[in-house]
C-alpha positions as CSV (number, residue, x, y, z in Angstrom):
1,M,0.2,-0.1,0.2
2,I,1.0,3.4,-0.7
3,S,2.2,5.8,2.2
4,L,0.8,9.2,2.4
5,F,3.5,10.9,1.6
6,D,4.2,8.5,-1.2
7,A,0.8,10.2,-2.6
8,I,2.0,13.6,-1.7
9,G,5.7,13.1,-3.4
10,I,3.5,11.7,-6.7
11,L,0.8,14.7,-6.7
12,G,3.7,17.3,-6.4
13,V,5.7,15.4,-9.7
14,G,2.5,15.4,-11.6
15,L,2.1,19.0,-11.3
16,T,5.6,19.4,-12.2
17,L,5.0,17.7,-15.2
18,L,2.2,18.6,-15.9
19,A,3.5,22.4,-16.1
20,Y,6.4,21.4,-18.1
21,L,3.8,19.3,-20.7
22,L,1.9,22.7,-21.0
23,L,4.2,24.8,-21.6
24,Q,5.8,22.7,-24.6
25,A,2.1,22.1,-25.6
26,E,1.9,25.9,-25.5
27,R,-1.0,26.4,-23.3
28,L,0.9,27.8,-20.6
29,E,3.4,31.1,-21.2
30,S,6.8,30.1,-18.6
31,R,6.1,33.9,-17.5
32,S,2.8,33.0,-16.1
33,R,1.3,32.9,-13.0
34,A,-0.4,29.6,-13.4
35,Y,3.1,27.9,-14.9
36,S,4.8,29.1,-12.0
37,A,2.4,28.1,-8.9
38,L,2.4,24.1,-11.0
39,N,5.7,24.2,-10.4
40,L,6.0,25.7,-6.8
41,F,3.3,23.0,-5.7
42,G,4.9,20.6,-7.5
43,S,8.1,21.1,-5.9
44,V,6.8,21.4,-2.2
45,A,4.2,18.4,-2.3
46,I,8.0,16.4,-3.2
47,L,10.1,18.2,-0.2
48,A,6.6,17.1,1.8
49,S,7.5,13.6,0.8
50,L,11.1,13.8,1.3
51,A,10.6,14.8,4.8
52,F,9.9,11.2,5.2
53,D,12.8,10.0,3.3
54,F,15.2,12.1,3.7
55,N,17.7,12.3,-0.1
56,L,19.8,15.2,0.6
57,S,20.4,15.7,-3.6
58,A,16.5,15.2,-3.8
59,V,16.2,18.4,-1.0
60,L,19.0,20.6,-2.9
61,M,16.8,20.6,-6.2
62,E,13.6,20.9,-5.0
63,G,14.5,23.6,-2.8
64,C,15.7,24.9,-5.0
65,W,13.0,24.5,-8.0
66,A,10.6,25.8,-4.9
67,V,13.0,29.0,-4.7
68,I,13.1,29.8,-8.8
69,S,9.3,29.2,-9.2
70,L,8.2,31.3,-6.7
71,Y,10.4,34.4,-7.5
72,G,9.0,33.9,-11.3
73,L,5.3,33.8,-9.3
74,A,6.2,36.8,-7.2
75,K,7.3,38.8,-11.1
76,A,4.0,37.8,-12.0
77,L,1.8,38.9,-9.7
78,L,4.0,42.7,-9.5
79,A,3.4,42.9,-13.2
80,L,0.0,42.1,-13.3
81,R,-0.3,44.6,-10.0
82,R,1.8,47.4,-12.2
83,A,-0.5,46.5,-15.3
84,P,-2.5,49.6,-15.6
85,P,-6.8,49.6,-15.2
86,V,-8.5,48.3,-18.1
């Protein structure tokens, strides 16, 4: 039977891969909030699963992925705030 932490990690992998698939299929833009959010939530879910079964290299990778995704999301949100009202 699959553990809760494994399920969370699998969900995270699915979100990250979905973001990449939608980017490649040109359904999302790399600067979009949705793309950054999918990557952020995916990496955080993977990090949560790694808290149960620690792997240093994977934690470093996903931690960096989360920080970069958070940066992209913040940048997209700031651009939205600066946009002139319609």
